[in-house]
C-alpha positions in Angstrom: -9.0 2.2 15.9 -12.2 3.4 14.1 -14.6 0.8 13.9 -16.3 0.6 11.1 -19.9 -0.7 12.0 -22.5 -2.5 9.5 -20.5 -4.9 8.0 -23.3 -7.8 7.6 -22.5 -11.6 7.7 -23.3 -12.1 4.0 -21.8 -8.8 2.8 -18.6 -9.6 4.4 -18.2 -13.0 2.9 -19.1 -11.7 -0.5 -16.4 -9.0 -0.4 -13.9 -10.4 2.2 -10.8 -8.9 0.5 -12.6 -5.4 0.8 -13.0 -6.1 4.5 -9.6 -7.4 4.9 -8.0 -4.4 3.2 -10.0 -2.1 5.6 -8.3 -4.1 8.4 -5.1 -3.6 7.0 -5.8 -0.1 6.9 -6.2 0.0 10.3 -10.1 -0.1 10.7 -11.7 -2.2 13.1 -14.6 -4.1 11.3 -17.7 -5.0 13.6 -19.7 -8.0 11.7 -23.3 -8.3 12.5 -25.7 -10.5 11.7 -29.6 -9.7 12.3 -28.4 -6.3 13.4 -26.4 -7.7 16.3 -22.7 -7.8 16.4 -21.3 -11.1 16.4 -17.6 -10.6 15.5 -14.9 -7.9 15.6 -12.4 -8.1 12.7 -9.1 -6.3 13.5 -5.3 -6.5 13.0 -3.3 -8.7 15.3 -1.2 -7.6 17.9 2.5 -8.3 16.9 5.0 -10.2 19.4 8.4 -10.1 19.8 11.0 -8.0 18.2 12.1 -7.5 14.6 15.9 -8.7 14.0 16.4 -5.3 13.0 14.9 -3.6 15.9 17.4 -5.8 18.1 20.6 -5.2 15.7 19.7 -1.4 16.2 19.3 -2.0 20.2 22.6 -3.9 20.5 24.3 -1.0 18.5 22.7 1.5 20.8 24.0 -0.2 23.6 27.4 -0.7 21.8 27.3 -4.3 22.3 30.4 -6.5 21.2 28.4 -9.5 20.3 29.6 -11.3 17.5 27.0 -13.7 15.7 28.2 -17.4 15.0 28.4 -19.4 12.0 24.9 -21.3 13.3 23.1 -17.8 13.6 21.3 -17.9 10.0 20.4 -21.6 10.5 19.0 -20.8 13.9 16.9 -18.0 12.2 15.8 -20.0 9.5 14.5 -22.9 11.5 12.8 -20.5 13.8 11.0 -19.1 10.9 10.0 -22.5 9.5 9.0 -23.7 12.9 6.6 -20.7 13.2 5.5 -21.3 9.4 4.1 -24.7 10.3 0.3 -25.0 10.9 -0.8 -25.8 14.4 
């Protein structure tokens, strides 16, 4: 990631959408206050595997696994539980 130095605390607060747009493009933004770095804003690391990746992996391994009737319910419950504030 290429760091983008020089975002001042007040500038970042006024243009948070601009800062987030940079982060979404893969830029690591270093927030400074009084010419000292106080924070780094960067994209979060994704954990786990996408369902599409899991299906592709199963197909590549010639898996004969069949999804049961409760599979989609389990997926929906998993998504709902991750969406709840902690």
